[in-house]
N, C-alpha and C positions, 0 to 999 in steps of 0.2 A: 596535451595540446587541446584535446576535445573539452576537457574540464575547464581549462582556462578560457577558451573561446566561449563556452556556455556561460561562465560566470561574468565575463566582460559584457556580453550581450544583455544578460538579465539584469545587470546593475547600471545600465546606461541611464535609466530614469533618475538616478541620483543627482544628475546635473540640474534637474528641475526642482529638486526638493527631496528630502529624506522623510517620507511619510507613508502611512498605510494607504492603499489604493482601493477605492470603491467602498461599498457599504458593509458587506459581510465580514471583511477583515477586522473591522472595529469591534463587532460582536465577538468574533473569535479571540481577539486580543483580551477583551474584558472577561471572557470565560476562562482563558488561560491564566489571567491575573488572579481571578477568584480561586482557581485551583492551587496556584502557587502560595497564595496568602492563607488559605483556609484548609487545605488538605483534600485528599481524594474522597474521603467519606462524606465530608460536607458538600463537596461538588456534586456527588451523586444524588444528594437530597435537595439540591438548590432549585428553587422555583424563582426564576428571575422576574421580579415585579416591575421591571422597567421595559419588559417586552410583552407583546400580545395582550394588550389591555382588553378587558379588566381582570382576567384570571391569571395573567403571568405565563411564563414559559418554563416547562419542565426541561431543563437544559440537557441533561444526560439522555433523555428519551427522544429528543428532537434535533440533536446536532451530532457532528462528527467527533465522538469522544476521543478517538485516538489522535486526532489533530491536536487537541488541547493537552492530552496527556504527554504525547511525544514532545511537543514544544516546551511544556513545563519541565520535563525531565532533562532534556538537552540544555535548557537554559540554566538549570541548577549545576550541570556538569561543565558546560562550555561558556556560560554567559559572561564570566569574568566581571569586568567593571561596566559592562553594557547594562543599560536599563532594559527591562522586559519589553518595553515598547520598541526600542531600537532592535532588539533581538528578533522580534516577530517581523519586523520589516525585512531583515536579512534572511530570515528562515527559508522562505520559498526559493530565493535565488541559490542558496547553498544546496538545498535538497534537490532542486532541479538540476544543478550541475553535477551532484553526486550520482544522479540517475544515469548519466552517460557512461559511468563505469559499469553499472549493472547491465546496460544495453550491450556494452562490449562483451561482457562475460556471457550473456545469453546468446548472442549471435555467434560467438566463437564456438559454442557447443556443437553447432551443426553446420557451420560454414567456414570455420577457420579464423585465424588471427587477423588477416587482412580485411576480411568481411566485417569482423567485429569492430575494428578501428574505423572503417568507413561508416558503419551503422551508427557508432557513437558520435561521429562528427555530424552526420545527418540529423540526429536527435538534438545535438547542441544548437543547430541553426534553424530547426523547424519552427516556422513562424507561429502556427497554431499552439504549439507546445510552449514557446517562449511567451506568447501573449498571456497565457494563463499560468505562468510560473515565474514572473519577473519580480523585481524588487517591490515590496509592499503588498504583493498579492497573497496575503495570508489567508488562503482558502484551502479547500480540501484536495484539489486536483494534484498539486505537486507532490505532496506526501503520499496520496493514494496511488499515484503512478509508480512512485519509488517502491513502496511496499508491494504493490501488485507484481511488478516485474521481478523484484527480488524473490518473492514467493514462488513464482513460476520458474525462475532460474534454478532455485534449490530443488524443486520437484524434478525438473528435467535432468539436472546433473545427477540426482540420486539414482534414477532409473537407468542412467547411462553408465553407472559405476558397477564394479564387481565386488567391492569390499562391503560386506554386510554391515559393519560398524558405521562406515561412512554413509551408506544408504539410509540406515536407521536414523542417524543424527540429522541428515539433511531433510528427510521426510518429516521429522518432528518439527524442526525449525521452519521448514518451508510452509507447512500447514498453519503454524502459529502466525507467521508473518503475513500469509495470505488472508487470514482472518482479521489481522490488524488492518490490512488494506480495505476490507469490507467495512470496517468500522471507521475508516478515514474518509472514504469517498464512495458514494452509491454507484458511480459509474464503473466501479471495478467489477460489476456483474458482467460487463462485456469481456472481461478476462475469463470468467467462469464458463461461459457457453462454448467458446472455442476449445477450452481445456477439456470439457466433457466430450467433444467430438474427437479430440486427440486420444483420449482414453478408449473411446469406442473402436478406433482402428488400430490401437496399439498392439493387440495380440497378433495381428497379421504382419507386423514389421519387426517386432522384438522377439528374438529367438529364446532368450532365457525366461520362460514363463514362470518358473519358480519364484523369481524375484517379484514379478508383477503380481503374483497371487497374494502376497502379503503387503507389499509396499503401497500399491495403489489404494486398496481398501483402508489401510492405516491412515494414509494421507487424507482421503476423503472424510473418514470418520472424525479425525481430530479437527479438521477444518470446519466441518459442519457443527460439531459440538461447541467449539470455541465461538464461532460466529453467532450461534444461537444464544449464547450467554450475554452478549451485548444487547442493550435495549433497542439499539438500531444497528444492524438490520433485524435482530430478534429471532425468535423461534419460527415465525412465519416464513422466514427466508428459506428454511430447510424444505418446506413444502411448496415453495414457489418455483418459477421456471428455472432460476439459476440452481437451486438445490437439486431439483429433479434432473437437471442436465448433467449433474455429476453422479447422482445415485443410480440412475438407469444404466448409463454406460459401465459403471463399476459392476453392477449385477451381471450385465452382458459379458464383461471381461471374465468374471469368475466362472460363469456357466460355459463359456466357449473354451476355457482352458481345461475344465473337467470333461 
């Protein structure tokens, strides 16, 4: 019900026209189109001479690469008979609606099923979220929030588990997906700082310190390494406020356990 409600709200704009909305979505569509038509290696070397006159724009270094990559891959898998243009119009509404499922899973971890359902419905009808994730809003926020919440969910569910194989797999995938979130939307740094504070207090609330001793450093290391390989946010992210907000609490966690 939350997914359906979210999708219906986000697609209401179709009654006024089925088009991309605002300016940046047109650039993101053109960048995705270039990626689909020319491949990833050409995309990484692309200097867009139709932007930022007179020198052009280094697209992979100055834009949200994972937005273009995710849209291109999902279009090739699920696009069917849709044109890429129509697919990018629908993309934010679908991703925004799928996020309610992630919200449910995340809240259910620490507050139960009823709270998870309630939270997912609140997310579905949240006006600020809907405004920046509706039909035609092919920008970074909808995908960035989806990846960010999914990465946090996998991390929290990992340290809440007792099965080492499940913990290891969720830690790996959670770190990778959270790094995708950073390459999708710069606002995801707001996820990182509270996550660092959570790691800081974790030894005082989690009894099984043996799991924390390897799972948290593994998560932080993989996340920072993969994030630094993207041109944006790049290696400077590791030494910035967001990177240090994870590194310092992780060091504190290890030292407090020992």
